[in-house]
C-alpha positions, 0 to 999 in steps of 0.5 A: 496452498498454504496458509500464510501471513502478509509477510510471508505472502511477499516472500512467496511472491518475490520467489516465484517471480525470481525463479520465473525470471532471471532478470528480477533481483532484490537488494537492500539493507540486511535482506540477503544474509539475515533476511530482512528486518521483518523476515520478508526475504528469508531464505531467498539468498540461499536459493537464488544466491548473492547475485540476485539478493544483495545486501546493500550499506546503509544508505538509502540514496545508493539503494535507490539509484543502483535500483534505477540504473538496473532497471534501465538496463534490462534488469527488474530490481525489487529494492527494499527500504527498511522502514518508510521513515528512511526512504526520503534519502532515496527520493531524488532518484525515485522522483528525479530518475525513476518516475521521469525515465519513460518521459525524458528518453521519449519511451526509449528506456523504461524503469521496472522497478519496485520500491517496497518499504514496511510503513504505518504505525501500530507495533511500538516502533521508534521514531522515524519507523511509522509514518504513513507518507503515501500521499507524498508518492501519489502526487508524483506523475509516472509512479504507481503507488500500491498498498496491499491489505491481505495476504493474497492482495500482497502476492498477486499485487507484487507479482503484477508490480514486479512485471510492471514496466514502470516504477511501482512504490509497494507500501507493505503495512507491517502492523498486518504483516502477522495479524492474520493468516489466508490461504494463498496458492502460490500460481504466479497469478497476479492481481490487477494494478489501478483497481479497487476491491470490494471487500463487502457489498453494502446499500447505506454507506460507503466504506473506503480504506486502504492498507492496515486501516481495512482491519478496522474498517471491516470491524467496523462494518460488522459492528455496523451490521449489528446496527442494521446498517449495511456497509459496502467496503472498498479496499483502494489498493492502488491509490495512484492511479486511483480507480475513481469508476469503482469508488464513484458508482459505490457512492451513486448506490449508497448515497453516503461515504466514510474515507478511513485513513491512518495517515494525517488528514492534511492533503491526505489521499482521502482529501483527493477521493473526497473531492473527486466525489464532490466533483462527479457525484455530488447529486448522488450523495445524501450527506457530506463526506466524512474522513476517519484520519491520523492527526496532523501531528507527528505519530507519538511514541508507543504509549499514546501510538493507539490514540492516533490511529483510527479505531472502530469506534471512530468509523461508527461514529463517522457512519452514524453522523452520515446516516443521521443527515 
């Protein structure tokens, strides 16, 4: 068991599956010789060869289309987009083909492909490098959307995603790539998809988040504990399909809910969660559901980046608001 960062856990999971299954291949821009812009695939070409670790042209539509073709013919490709902001050129292939393959062929073909992309702000990247547009993909039937928030969950969820027989959009919060280390055993044990993870038990308020915002949410829970407020923290992890049962059970226990995400507020995943709670747990609520989110603007450049992202103080203030009602 080794202490690894989130990006190292991604590399570990890729290497494990490539060793265990010769049908697993990886492809993307600069992922072979250079090991990827964030070094997520470093060492894989040396170990598995250029036929299974493939550099591609700078053409996201080609990357997505090639991966879909591979997946329908018996391979299990893992396609990397350098940044989520560049994934849009591949959306025609992801939405119109990967997501529809099983339905279109009436089950004759499946599409076991993983589309990996670093996403989110917080590293002072230039324009098109800091988007959090996970809601776009969560809206598409036939796609799973998975977002790890720790090295252990990155390892276990990526294993599960590669083994899954349908397409997965696997979004990696780059702000967390090297933020912390965690002991991860390279044992090939996958974590369940379509399941929320309760990171902390609590009785006064439910804090729901995913991705990089989990870090601030946990810090806020610590700060609230000092005030005598017991916060339950839930990492959604798979935002589509959504594990509503875990969320509703938590809200039934606490009676209050604050949802935290760095994506813009309008039509975000948080809105879907809030609607689900209003529909199924309205009588359990002691206060309205509150969202702490990014703004409905383009992510600003480095100087104002942190002003855009939800901060610990914002989450604490939101909890104080719902506790006071």
